[in-house]
All heavy atoms as TSV, in Angstrom:
chain	resi	resn	atom	element	x	y	z
A	1	MET	N	N	0.809	-1.159	0.049
A	1	MET	CA	C	-0.027	0.018	-0.057
A	1	MET	C	C	0.871	1.205	0.022
A	1	MET	O	O	1.816	1.393	0.781
A	1	MET	CB	C	-0.917	-0.017	1.269
A	1	MET	CG	C	-1.789	1.120	1.379
A	1	MET	SD	S	-2.823	1.019	2.680
A	1	MET	CE	C	-3.669	2.499	2.773
A	2	ARG	N	N	0.520	2.074	-0.827
A	2	ARG	CA	C	1.293	3.402	-0.912
A	2	ARG	C	C	0.727	4.402	-0.077
A	2	ARG	O	O	-0.496	4.477	0.137
A	2	ARG	CB	C	1.319	3.991	-2.423
A	2	ARG	CG	C	2.307	5.049	-2.524
A	2	ARG	CD	C	2.489	5.363	-4.033
A	2	ARG	NE	N	3.340	6.525	-4.015
A	2	ARG	CZ	C	3.180	7.675	-4.886
A	2	ARG	NH1	N	2.372	7.545	-5.711
A	2	ARG	NH2	N	4.037	8.591	-4.777
A	3	GLY	N	N	1.554	5.295	0.514
A	3	GLY	CA	C	0.982	6.306	1.425
A	3	GLY	C	C	0.416	7.460	0.591
A	3	GLY	O	O	-0.078	7.309	-0.500
A	4	ILE	N	N	0.532	8.625	1.241
A	4	ILE	CA	C	-0.110	9.833	0.685
A	4	ILE	C	C	0.657	10.190	-0.531
A	4	ILE	O	O	1.908	10.318	-0.478
A	4	ILE	CB	C	-0.195	11.026	1.762
A	4	ILE	CG1	C	-1.204	10.562	2.821
A	4	ILE	CG2	C	-0.652	12.326	0.958
A	4	ILE	CD1	C	-1.166	11.595	3.986
A	5	ASP	N	N	0.014	10.430	-1.703
A	5	ASP	CA	C	0.688	10.846	-2.848
A	5	ASP	C	C	1.040	12.297	-2.801
A	5	ASP	O	O	2.273	12.705	-2.994
A	5	ASP	CB	C	-0.361	10.692	-4.051
A	5	ASP	CG	C	0.344	11.224	-5.399
A	5	ASP	OD1	O	1.347	10.598	-5.892
A	5	ASP	OD2	O	-0.092	12.225	-5.902
A	6	HIS	N	N	0.113	13.245	-2.455
A	6	HIS	CA	C	0.484	14.588	-2.245
A	6	HIS	C	C	-0.571	15.314	-1.536
A	6	HIS	O	O	-1.757	14.921	-1.512
A	6	HIS	CB	C	0.836	15.262	-3.602
A	6	HIS	CG	C	-0.353	15.611	-4.429
A	6	HIS	ND1	N	-0.978	14.705	-5.116
A	6	HIS	CD2	C	-0.941	16.833	-4.723
A	6	HIS	CE1	C	-2.017	15.347	-5.829
A	6	HIS	NE2	N	-2.051	16.534	-5.570
A	7	LEU	N	N	-0.123	16.392	-0.870
A	7	LEU	CA	C	-1.077	17.166	0.000
A	7	LEU	C	C	-1.234	18.614	-0.720
A	7	LEU	O	O	-0.128	19.167	-1.012
A	7	LEU	CB	C	-0.429	17.238	1.412
A	7	LEU	CG	C	-1.202	18.218	2.348
A	7	LEU	CD1	C	-2.471	17.561	2.709
A	7	LEU	CD2	C	-0.422	18.423	3.590
A	8	VAL	N	N	-2.339	18.879	-0.956
A	8	VAL	CA	C	-2.613	20.381	-1.514
A	8	VAL	C	C	-2.697	21.377	-0.402
A	8	VAL	O	O	-3.570	21.278	0.422
A	8	VAL	CB	C	-3.918	20.281	-2.457
A	8	VAL	CG1	C	-4.059	21.648	-3.045
A	8	VAL	CG2	C	-3.779	19.150	-3.532
A	9	LEU	N	N	-1.994	22.375	-0.573
A	9	LEU	CA	C	-1.995	23.526	0.333
A	9	LEU	C	C	-2.357	24.772	-0.428
A	9	LEU	O	O	-1.592	25.265	-1.241
A	9	LEU	CB	C	-0.634	23.687	0.958
A	9	LEU	CG	C	-0.027	22.436	1.699
A	9	LEU	CD1	C	1.413	22.619	2.078
A	9	LEU	CD2	C	-0.839	22.186	2.941
A	10	CYS	N	N	-3.569	25.327	-0.024
A	10	CYS	CA	C	-4.193	26.390	-0.793
A	10	CYS	C	C	-3.601	27.698	-0.064
A	10	CYS	O	O	-3.587	27.765	1.081
A	10	CYS	CB	C	-5.628	26.333	-0.831
A	10	CYS	SG	S	-6.296	24.925	-1.656
A	11	ALA	N	N	-3.321	28.667	-0.955
A	11	ALA	CA	C	-2.899	29.975	-0.444
A	11	ALA	C	C	-3.610	31.055	-1.188
A	11	ALA	O	O	-4.006	30.986	-2.337
A	11	ALA	CB	C	-1.391	30.031	-0.678
A	12	ASN	N	N	-3.569	32.271	-0.598
A	12	ASN	CA	C	-4.142	33.519	-1.181
A	12	ASN	C	C	-3.162	34.007	-2.236
A	12	ASN	O	O	-3.586	34.467	-3.306
A	12	ASN	CB	C	-4.437	34.564	-0.106
A	12	ASN	CG	C	-5.654	34.141	0.745
A	12	ASN	OD1	O	-6.527	33.658	0.204
A	12	ASN	ND2	N	-5.565	34.570	1.968
A	13	SER	N	N	-1.826	33.728	-2.004
A	13	SER	CA	C	-0.770	34.162	-2.983
A	13	SER	C	C	0.149	33.148	-3.065
A	13	SER	O	O	0.858	32.796	-2.229
A	13	SER	CB	C	-0.097	35.465	-2.396
A	13	SER	OG	O	1.110	35.815	-3.158
A	14	LEU	N	N	0.303	32.611	-4.351
A	14	LEU	CA	C	1.171	31.565	-4.656
A	14	LEU	C	C	2.617	32.057	-4.453
A	14	LEU	O	O	3.481	31.388	-3.959
A	14	LEU	CB	C	1.037	31.004	-6.020
A	14	LEU	CG	C	1.909	29.763	-6.291
A	14	LEU	CD1	C	1.818	28.567	-5.486
A	14	LEU	CD2	C	1.779	29.365	-7.702
A	15	ASP	N	N	2.879	33.330	-4.884
A	15	ASP	CA	C	4.298	33.837	-4.703
A	15	ASP	C	C	4.712	33.944	-3.260
A	15	ASP	O	O	5.841	33.503	-2.840
A	15	ASP	CB	C	4.406	35.165	-5.434
A	15	ASP	CG	C	4.246	35.086	-6.981
A	15	ASP	OD1	O	4.511	34.083	-7.530
A	15	ASP	OD2	O	3.745	36.046	-7.584
A	16	ALA	N	N	3.748	34.269	-2.449
A	16	ALA	CA	C	4.061	34.350	-0.894
A	16	ALA	C	C	4.349	32.975	-0.333
A	16	ALA	O	O	5.271	32.847	0.349
A	16	ALA	CB	C	3.003	35.253	-0.243
A	17	ALA	N	N	3.407	31.990	-0.789
A	17	ALA	CA	C	3.701	30.700	-0.347
A	17	ALA	C	C	5.025	30.115	-0.738
A	17	ALA	O	O	5.618	29.435	0.073
A	17	ALA	CB	C	2.419	29.877	-0.774
A	18	CYS	N	N	5.336	30.360	-1.959
A	18	CYS	CA	C	6.539	29.800	-2.492
A	18	CYS	C	C	7.787	30.484	-1.748
A	18	CYS	O	O	8.729	29.678	-1.356
A	18	CYS	CB	C	6.742	30.104	-3.988
A	18	CYS	SG	S	5.727	29.160	-5.069
A	19	ALA	N	N	7.675	31.717	-1.478
A	19	ALA	CA	C	8.681	32.430	-0.752
A	19	ALA	C	C	8.859	31.919	0.635
A	19	ALA	O	O	9.982	31.597	1.122
A	19	ALA	CB	C	8.465	33.957	-0.743
A	20	ARG	N	N	7.783	31.531	1.300
A	20	ARG	CA	C	7.793	30.995	2.693
A	20	ARG	C	C	8.421	29.704	2.681
A	20	ARG	O	O	9.211	29.432	3.527
A	20	ARG	CB	C	6.348	30.952	3.184
A	20	ARG	CG	C	6.240	30.180	4.486
A	20	ARG	CD	C	6.289	30.933	5.778
A	20	ARG	NE	N	5.752	32.332	5.749
A	20	ARG	CZ	C	4.867	32.842	6.584
A	20	ARG	NH1	N	4.270	31.994	7.396
A	20	ARG	NH2	N	4.627	34.039	6.596
A	21	TYR	N	N	8.084	28.764	1.677
A	21	TYR	CA	C	8.548	27.493	1.666
A	21	TYR	C	C	10.069	27.352	1.269
A	21	TYR	O	O	10.835	26.582	1.776
A	21	TYR	CB	C	7.768	26.519	0.806
A	21	TYR	CG	C	6.625	26.009	1.609
A	21	TYR	CD1	C	5.411	26.657	1.724
A	21	TYR	CD2	C	6.687	24.685	2.196
A	21	TYR	CE1	C	4.368	26.238	2.464
A	21	TYR	CE2	C	5.628	24.142	2.922
A	21	TYR	CZ	C	4.554	24.880	2.953
A	21	TYR	OH	O	3.473	24.469	3.740
A	22	HIS	N	N	10.408	28.406	0.470
A	22	HIS	CA	C	11.856	28.523	0.058
A	22	HIS	C	C	12.704	28.954	1.240
A	22	HIS	O	O	13.785	28.456	1.465
A	22	HIS	CB	C	12.007	29.648	-1.081
A	22	HIS	CG	C	13.406	29.857	-1.507
A	22	HIS	ND1	N	14.241	30.797	-1.055
A	22	HIS	CD2	C	14.120	29.130	-2.284
A	22	HIS	CE1	C	15.384	30.799	-1.525
A	22	HIS	NE2	N	15.416	29.721	-2.409
A	23	ASP	N	N	12.070	29.877	2.037
A	23	ASP	CA	C	12.817	30.434	3.234
A	23	ASP	C	C	12.992	29.143	4.207
A	23	ASP	O	O	13.917	29.294	5.028
A	23	ASP	CB	C	12.004	31.567	3.862
A	23	ASP	CG	C	12.209	32.871	3.071
A	23	ASP	OD1	O	12.987	32.986	2.000
A	23	ASP	OD2	O	11.529	33.791	3.273
A	24	MET	N	N	12.073	28.263	4.194
A	24	MET	CA	C	12.186	27.251	5.197
A	24	MET	C	C	13.187	26.099	4.685
A	24	MET	O	O	13.417	25.206	5.249
A	24	MET	CB	C	10.784	26.456	5.364
A	24	MET	CG	C	9.835	27.272	6.265
A	24	MET	SD	S	8.287	26.493	6.744
A	24	MET	CE	C	7.369	26.381	5.161
A	25	GLY	N	N	13.834	26.339	3.404
A	25	GLY	CA	C	14.789	25.451	2.989
A	25	GLY	C	C	14.369	24.403	1.821
A	25	GLY	O	O	15.100	23.655	1.393
A	26	PHE	N	N	13.137	24.617	1.443
A	26	PHE	CA	C	12.566	23.690	0.446
A	26	PHE	C	C	12.991	24.166	-0.992
A	26	PHE	O	O	13.029	25.356	-1.359
A	26	PHE	CB	C	10.982	23.407	0.493
A	26	PHE	CG	C	10.601	22.744	1.727
A	26	PHE	CD1	C	10.068	23.465	2.776
A	26	PHE	CD2	C	10.643	21.428	1.797
A	26	PHE	CE1	C	9.600	22.779	3.974
A	26	PHE	CE2	C	10.138	20.727	2.840
A	26	PHE	CZ	C	9.601	21.452	4.021
A	27	THR	N	N	13.120	23.251	-1.924
A	27	THR	CA	C	13.249	23.498	-3.348
A	27	THR	C	C	11.922	23.341	-3.985
A	27	THR	O	O	11.385	22.344	-3.859
A	27	THR	CB	C	14.289	22.556	-4.031
A	27	THR	OG1	O	15.635	22.825	-3.268
A	27	THR	CG2	C	14.562	22.953	-5.393
A	28	LEU	N	N	11.549	24.390	-4.803
A	28	LEU	CA	C	10.180	24.296	-5.476
A	28	LEU	C	C	10.384	24.153	-6.998
A	28	LEU	O	O	11.348	24.728	-7.549
A	28	LEU	CB	C	9.423	25.506	-5.080
A	28	LEU	CG	C	8.982	25.512	-3.724
A	28	LEU	CD1	C	9.795	26.505	-2.880
A	28	LEU	CD2	C	7.602	26.083	-3.609
A	29	THR	N	N	9.461	23.612	-7.590
A	29	THR	CA	C	9.257	23.612	-9.064
A	29	THR	C	C	9.016	25.026	-9.536
A	29	THR	O	O	8.449	25.778	-8.667
A	29	THR	CB	C	8.372	22.445	-9.556
A	29	THR	OG1	O	7.060	22.919	-9.050
A	29	THR	CG2	C	8.653	21.194	-9.187
A	30	PRO	N	N	9.200	25.278	-10.734
A	30	PRO	CA	C	8.724	26.712	-11.214
A	30	PRO	C	C	7.214	26.703	-11.214
A	30	PRO	O	O	6.570	25.630	-11.283
A	30	PRO	CB	C	9.190	26.644	-12.670
A	30	PRO	CG	C	10.276	25.745	-12.703
A	30	PRO	CD	C	9.983	24.647	-11.690
A	31	LYS	N	N	6.703	27.925	-11.019
A	31	LYS	CA	C	5.223	28.105	-11.000
A	31	LYS	C	C	4.575	27.652	-12.409
A	31	LYS	O	O	5.056	27.980	-13.444
A	31	LYS	CB	C	4.825	29.655	-10.812
A	31	LYS	CG	C	3.415	29.898	-10.847
A	31	LYS	CD	C	2.902	31.152	-10.535
A	31	LYS	CE	C	3.786	32.493	-10.497
A	31	LYS	NZ	N	3.047	33.571	-10.281
A	32	ALA	N	N	3.529	26.838	-12.280
A	32	ALA	CA	C	2.822	26.384	-13.442
A	32	ALA	C	C	1.421	27.151	-13.541
A	32	ALA	O	O	0.676	27.071	-12.534
A	32	ALA	CB	C	2.613	24.911	-13.448
A	33	LEU	N	N	1.007	27.695	-14.563
A	33	LEU	CA	C	-0.254	28.334	-14.748
A	33	LEU	C	C	-1.223	27.308	-15.435
A	33	LEU	O	O	-0.725	26.706	-16.391
A	33	LEU	CB	C	-0.098	29.577	-15.622
A	33	LEU	CG	C	0.913	30.591	-15.017
A	33	LEU	CD1	C	1.109	31.787	-16.022
A	33	LEU	CD2	C	0.491	31.148	-13.676
A	34	ARG	N	N	-2.396	27.216	-14.958
A	34	ARG	CA	C	-3.414	26.412	-15.538
A	34	ARG	C	C	-4.445	27.156	-16.345
A	34	ARG	O	O	-4.715	28.354	-15.962
A	34	ARG	CB	C	-4.166	25.650	-14.363
A	34	ARG	CG	C	-3.200	24.912	-13.514
A	34	ARG	CD	C	-2.605	23.636	-14.138
A	34	ARG	NE	N	-1.781	22.931	-13.390
A	34	ARG	CZ	C	-0.604	22.318	-13.734
A	34	ARG	NH1	N	-0.227	22.423	-15.023
A	34	ARG	NH2	N	0.151	21.659	-12.818
A	35	PRO	N	N	-5.003	26.688	-17.370
A	35	PRO	CA	C	-5.871	27.364	-18.089
A	35	PRO	C	C	-7.377	27.796	-17.500
A	35	PRO	O	O	-7.977	28.657	-17.941
A	35	PRO	CB	C	-6.225	26.547	-19.411
A	35	PRO	CG	C	-5.958	25.089	-18.945
A	35	PRO	CD	C	-4.795	25.395	-17.905
A	36	PHE	N	N	-7.563	27.187	-16.415
A	36	PHE	CA	C	-8.780	27.417	-15.697
A	36	PHE	C	C	-8.627	28.355	-14.438
A	36	PHE	O	O	-9.336	28.321	-13.428
A	36	PHE	CB	C	-9.377	26.070	-15.234
A	36	PHE	CG	C	-8.532	25.054	-14.783
A	36	PHE	CD1	C	-7.987	25.036	-13.430
A	36	PHE	CD2	C	-8.057	24.090	-15.596
A	36	PHE	CE1	C	-7.169	24.120	-12.990
A	36	PHE	CE2	C	-7.154	23.070	-15.235
A	36	PHE	CZ	C	-6.707	23.077	-13.947
A	37	GLY	N	N	-7.441	29.167	-14.427
A	37	GLY	CA	C	-7.379	30.285	-13.461
A	37	GLY	C	C	-6.519	30.002	-12.302
A	37	GLY	O	O	-6.329	30.901	-11.323
A	38	THR	N	N	-6.079	28.822	-12.130
A	38	THR	CA	C	-5.121	28.439	-10.925
A	38	THR	C	C	-3.639	28.326	-11.327
A	38	THR	O	O	-3.408	28.224	-12.532
A	38	THR	CB	C	-5.579	27.126	-10.275
A	38	THR	OG1	O	-5.384	26.003	-11.095
A	38	THR	CG2	C	-7.014	27.259	-9.670
A	39	ALA	N	N	-2.874	28.419	-10.317
A	39	ALA	CA	C	-1.326	28.236	-10.538
A	39	ALA	C	C	-0.871	27.305	-9.386
A	39	ALA	O	O	-1.496	27.348	-8.225
A	39	ALA	CB	C	-0.693	29.504	-10.589
A	40	ASN	N	N	0.156	26.626	-9.670
A	40	ASN	CA	C	0.704	25.775	-8.564
A	40	ASN	C	C	2.210	25.717	-8.703
A	40	ASN	O	O	2.835	26.002	-9.596
A	40	ASN	CB	C	0.096	24.404	-8.535
A	40	ASN	CG	C	0.609	23.515	-9.588
A	40	ASN	OD1	O	1.164	24.063	-10.575
A	40	ASN	ND2	N	0.260	22.244	-9.526
A	41	ALA	N	N	2.769	25.220	-7.566
A	41	ALA	CA	C	4.262	24.833	-7.531
A	41	ALA	C	C	4.309	23.781	-6.505
A	41	ALA	O	O	3.466	23.475	-5.779
A	41	ALA	CB	C	5.083	26.089	-7.037
A	42	LEU	N	N	5.339	22.858	-6.791
A	42	LEU	CA	C	5.538	21.609	-6.091
A	42	LEU	C	C	6.840	21.640	-5.127
A	42	LEU	O	O	7.843	22.134	-5.551
A	42	LEU	CB	C	5.445	20.353	-6.969
A	42	LEU	CG	C	4.387	20.298	-7.978
A	42	LEU	CD1	C	4.702	19.069	-8.906
A	42	LEU	CD2	C	3.085	20.157	-7.275
A	43	VAL	N	N	6.616	20.909	-4.053
A	43	VAL	CA	C	7.741	20.664	-3.079
A	43	VAL	C	C	7.890	19.115	-3.188
A	43	VAL	O	O	7.040	18.570	-2.721
A	43	VAL	CB	C	7.523	21.210	-1.748
A	43	VAL	CG1	C	8.695	20.746	-0.858
A	43	VAL	CG2	C	7.404	22.671	-1.571
A	44	GLN	N	N	8.801	18.678	-3.950
A	44	GLN	CA	C	8.979	17.189	-4.088
A	44	GLN	C	C	9.693	16.682	-2.855
A	44	GLN	O	O	10.858	17.215	-2.535
A	44	GLN	CB	C	9.613	16.948	-5.420
A	44	GLN	CG	C	8.769	17.304	-6.567
A	44	GLN	CD	C	9.321	17.163	-7.958
A	44	GLN	OE1	O	10.401	17.467	-8.132
A	44	GLN	NE2	N	8.471	16.683	-8.813
A	45	LEU	N	N	9.223	15.657	-2.322
A	45	LEU	CA	C	9.824	14.987	-1.089
A	45	LEU	C	C	10.461	13.793	-1.531
A	45	LEU	O	O	10.215	13.168	-2.623
A	45	LEU	CB	C	8.754	14.665	-0.024
A	45	LEU	CG	C	7.938	16.012	0.309
A	45	LEU	CD1	C	6.807	15.741	1.262
A	45	LEU	CD2	C	8.907	17.140	1.035
A	46	GLY	N	N	11.383	13.216	-0.749
A	46	GLY	CA	C	12.242	12.002	-1.069
A	46	GLY	C	C	11.471	10.736	-1.068
A	46	GLY	O	O	12.035	9.799	-1.767
A	47	ASP	N	N	10.254	10.677	-0.575
A	47	ASP	CA	C	9.605	9.347	-0.636
A	47	ASP	C	C	8.681	9.354	-1.703
A	47	ASP	O	O	7.655	8.616	-1.665
A	47	ASP	CB	C	8.934	9.227	0.693
A	47	ASP	CG	C	7.920	10.208	1.047
A	47	ASP	OD1	O	7.770	11.160	0.248
A	47	ASP	OD2	O	7.178	10.213	2.139
A	48	ARG	N	N	8.781	10.074	-2.860
A	48	ARG	CA	C	7.923	10.025	-3.989
A	48	ARG	C	C	6.580	10.701	-3.787
A	48	ARG	O	O	5.743	10.527	-4.436
A	48	ARG	CB	C	7.677	8.618	-4.570
A	48	ARG	CG	C	9.002	7.969	-5.085
A	48	ARG	CD	C	8.684	6.765	-5.718
A	48	ARG	NE	N	7.416	6.115	-5.314
A	48	ARG	CZ	C	7.036	4.829	-5.736
A	48	ARG	NH1	N	7.860	4.125	-6.567
A	48	ARG	NH2	N	5.898	4.393	-5.313
A	49	SER	N	N	6.438	11.516	-2.690
A	49	SER	CA	C	5.307	12.261	-2.445
A	49	SER	C	C	5.777	13.761	-2.484
A	49	SER	O	O	6.869	14.042	-2.715
A	49	SER	CB	C	4.695	11.984	-1.003
A	49	SER	OG	O	5.648	12.347	-0.029
A	50	PHE	N	N	4.630	14.586	-2.476
A	50	PHE	CA	C	4.995	16.025	-2.753
A	50	PHE	C	C	3.914	16.829	-2.105
A	50	PHE	O	O	2.827	16.417	-1.843
A	50	PHE	CB	C	5.308	16.498	-4.161
A	50	PHE	CG	C	4.177	16.169	-5.145
A	50	PHE	CD1	C	3.220	17.093	-5.395
A	50	PHE	CD2	C	4.012	14.874	-5.712
A	50	PHE	CE1	C	2.167	16.916	-6.276
A	50	PHE	CE2	C	2.927	14.607	-6.525
A	50	PHE	CZ	C	2.015	15.674	-6.958
A	51	LEU	N	N	4.256	18.077	-1.877
A	51	LEU	CA	C	3.411	19.203	-1.406
A	51	LEU	C	C	2.992	19.915	-2.611
A	51	LEU	O	O	3.917	20.349	-3.425
A	51	LEU	CB	C	3.968	20.098	-0.342
A	51	LEU	CG	C	4.531	19.349	0.892
A	51	LEU	CD1	C	5.134	20.441	1.870
A	51	LEU	CD2	C	3.341	18.638	1.651
A	52	GLU	N	N	1.766	20.298	-2.816
A	52	GLU	CA	C	1.344	21.120	-3.939
A	52	GLU	C	C	0.728	22.448	-3.395
A	52	GLU	O	O	-0.197	22.429	-2.697
A	52	GLU	CB	C	0.285	20.475	-4.799
A	52	GLU	CG	C	-0.239	21.382	-5.930
A	52	GLU	CD	C	-1.402	20.723	-6.782
A	52	GLU	OE1	O	-1.760	19.554	-6.481
A	52	GLU	OE2	O	-1.805	21.276	-7.742
A	53	LEU	N	N	1.554	23.566	-3.640
A	53	LEU	CA	C	1.070	24.825	-3.273
A	53	LEU	C	C	0.134	25.365	-4.431
A	53	LEU	O	O	0.551	25.304	-5.557
A	53	LEU	CB	C	2.254	25.820	-3.071
A	53	LEU	CG	C	3.296	25.330	-2.144
A	53	LEU	CD1	C	4.415	26.353	-2.122
A	53	LEU	CD2	C	2.748	24.991	-0.826
A	54	LEU	N	N	-1.064	25.796	-4.116
A	54	LEU	CA	C	-2.057	26.155	-5.102
A	54	LEU	C	C	-2.773	27.491	-4.670
A	54	LEU	O	O	-2.962	27.637	-3.677
A	54	LEU	CB	C	-3.137	25.027	-5.116
A	54	LEU	CG	C	-4.294	25.097	-6.080
A	54	LEU	CD1	C	-3.822	24.962	-7.417
A	54	LEU	CD2	C	-5.395	24.090	-5.741
A	55	ALA	N	N	-2.990	28.226	-5.681
A	55	ALA	CA	C	-3.640	29.620	-5.547
A	55	ALA	C	C	-4.448	29.941	-6.833
A	55	ALA	O	O	-4.121	29.377	-7.875
A	55	ALA	CB	C	-2.702	30.639	-5.240
A	56	VAL	N	N	-5.462	30.713	-6.618
A	56	VAL	CA	C	-6.192	31.258	-7.736
A	56	VAL	C	C	-5.219	32.358	-8.372
A	56	VAL	O	O	-4.943	33.359	-7.601
A	56	VAL	CB	C	-7.496	31.867	-7.410
A	56	VAL	CG1	C	-8.170	32.569	-8.550
A	56	VAL	CG2	C	-8.454	30.660	-6.983
A	57	GLU	N	N	-4.944	32.315	-9.579
A	57	GLU	CA	C	-4.128	33.349	-10.269
A	57	GLU	C	C	-4.946	34.274	-11.067
A	57	GLU	O	O	-4.542	35.525	-11.053
A	57	GLU	CB	C	-2.971	32.539	-11.091
A	57	GLU	CG	C	-1.967	33.462	-11.825
A	57	GLU	CD	C	-0.835	33.755	-10.652
A	57	GLU	OE1	O	-0.762	33.146	-9.684
A	57	GLU	OE2	O	0.110	34.748	-11.044
A	58	ASP	N	N	-5.894	33.790	-11.717
A	58	ASP	CA	C	-6.720	34.602	-12.654
A	58	ASP	C	C	-8.218	34.334	-12.396
A	58	ASP	O	O	-8.739	33.420	-13.062
A	58	ASP	CB	C	-6.382	34.537	-14.025
A	58	ASP	CG	C	-7.120	35.216	-14.947
A	58	ASP	OD1	O	-8.012	36.162	-14.457
A	58	ASP	OD2	O	-6.997	35.124	-16.202
A	59	ALA	N	N	-8.837	34.990	-11.405
A	59	ALA	CA	C	-10.201	34.652	-11.056
A	59	ALA	C	C	-11.200	34.690	-12.204
A	59	ALA	O	O	-12.216	34.002	-12.402
A	59	ALA	CB	C	-10.726	35.444	-9.847
A	60	SER	N	N	-10.817	35.670	-13.216
A	60	SER	CA	C	-11.779	35.845	-14.377
A	60	SER	C	C	-11.748	34.572	-15.317
A	60	SER	O	O	-12.689	34.412	-16.062
A	60	SER	CB	C	-11.353	37.045	-15.156
A	60	SER	OG	O	-10.093	36.779	-15.815
A	61	ALA	N	N	-10.785	33.650	-15.260
A	61	ALA	CA	C	-10.742	32.417	-16.045
A	61	ALA	C	C	-11.601	31.356	-15.415
A	61	ALA	O	O	-11.755	30.346	-16.014
A	61	ALA	CB	C	-9.302	32.075	-16.134
A	62	ILE	N	N	-12.083	31.497	-14.242
A	62	ILE	CA	C	-12.864	30.443	-13.608
A	62	ILE	C	C	-14.401	30.630	-13.974
A	62	ILE	O	O	-14.995	31.722	-13.797
A	62	ILE	CB	C	-12.816	30.608	-12.071
A	62	ILE	CG1	C	-11.315	30.383	-11.649
A	62	ILE	CG2	C	-13.616	29.519	-11.421
A	62	ILE	CD1	C	-11.066	30.634	-10.132
A	63	PRO	N	N	-14.846	29.727	-14.602
A	63	PRO	CA	C	-16.248	29.811	-15.094
A	63	PRO	C	C	-17.365	29.942	-14.000
A	63	PRO	O	O	-17.005	29.366	-12.948
A	63	PRO	CB	C	-16.478	28.508	-15.916
A	63	PRO	CG	C	-15.535	27.536	-15.478
A	63	PRO	CD	C	-14.220	28.382	-14.867
A	64	ALA	N	N	-18.349	30.591	-14.179
A	64	ALA	CA	C	-19.392	30.712	-13.049
A	64	ALA	C	C	-20.094	29.403	-12.949
A	64	ALA	O	O	-20.125	28.620	-13.786
A	64	ALA	CB	C	-20.333	31.747	-13.586
A	65	PRO	N	N	-20.394	28.991	-11.735
A	65	PRO	CA	C	-21.124	27.798	-11.517
A	65	PRO	C	C	-22.485	27.654	-12.115
A	65	PRO	O	O	-23.066	28.735	-12.166
A	65	PRO	CB	C	-21.123	27.678	-9.933
A	65	PRO	CG	C	-21.003	28.911	-9.478
A	65	PRO	CD	C	-20.127	29.825	-10.408
A	66	GLY	N	N	-22.869	26.592	-12.472
A	66	GLY	CA	C	-24.213	26.459	-12.953
A	66	GLY	C	C	-24.659	24.929	-12.949
A	66	GLY	O	O	-23.857	23.987	-12.698
A	67	PRO	N	N	-25.891	24.676	-13.374
A	67	PRO	CA	C	-26.318	23.369	-13.341
A	67	PRO	C	C	-25.422	22.409	-14.334
A	67	PRO	O	O	-25.254	22.724	-15.464
A	67	PRO	CB	C	-27.800	23.306	-13.962
A	67	PRO	CG	C	-28.178	24.782	-13.725
A	67	PRO	CD	C	-26.871	25.600	-13.741
A	68	GLY	N	N	-24.882	21.365	-13.803
A	68	GLY	CA	C	-24.149	20.451	-14.635
A	68	GLY	C	C	-22.681	20.867	-14.845
A	68	GLY	O	O	-22.014	20.275	-15.681
A	69	GLN	N	N	-22.302	22.048	-14.270
A	69	GLN	CA	C	-20.994	22.644	-14.529
A	69	GLN	C	C	-20.259	22.811	-13.238
A	69	GLN	O	O	-20.652	23.406	-12.285
A	69	GLN	CB	C	-21.118	23.931	-15.305
A	69	GLN	CG	C	-19.746	24.527	-15.587
A	69	GLN	CD	C	-19.758	25.683	-16.501
A	69	GLN	OE1	O	-20.777	25.896	-17.213
A	69	GLN	NE2	N	-18.863	26.625	-16.441
A	70	PHE	N	N	-18.960	22.235	-13.175
A	70	PHE	CA	C	-18.152	22.303	-12.045
A	70	PHE	C	C	-17.343	23.711	-12.134
A	70	PHE	O	O	-16.914	23.959	-13.241
A	70	PHE	CB	C	-17.219	21.117	-11.950
A	70	PHE	CG	C	-16.134	21.232	-10.758
A	70	PHE	CD1	C	-16.618	20.871	-9.614
A	70	PHE	CD2	C	-14.892	21.560	-11.090
A	70	PHE	CE1	C	-15.762	21.063	-8.478
A	70	PHE	CE2	C	-13.995	21.645	-10.046
A	70	PHE	CZ	C	-14.388	21.355	-8.806
A	71	SER	N	N	-17.345	24.256	-11.124
A	71	SER	CA	C	-16.458	25.543	-11.192
A	71	SER	C	C	-15.560	25.618	-9.957
A	71	SER	O	O	-15.766	25.042	-8.865
A	71	SER	CB	C	-17.491	26.683	-11.028
A	71	SER	OG	O	-16.749	27.952	-10.962
């Protein structure tokens, strides 16, 4: 049985979260922008698991919720 794959840590500011984790000594992947308004960066851990720092980067790219539509 494999343990936890990754833990998602949501932040108001991805840049601030990345700076905080960098200051704690972690190495992060470059920021990745997603087409649906979010951005993330990863802290890869030695046991094949990772932390995912996640934030809304462009709220206007997030579709409005509606019947049958995930937002």
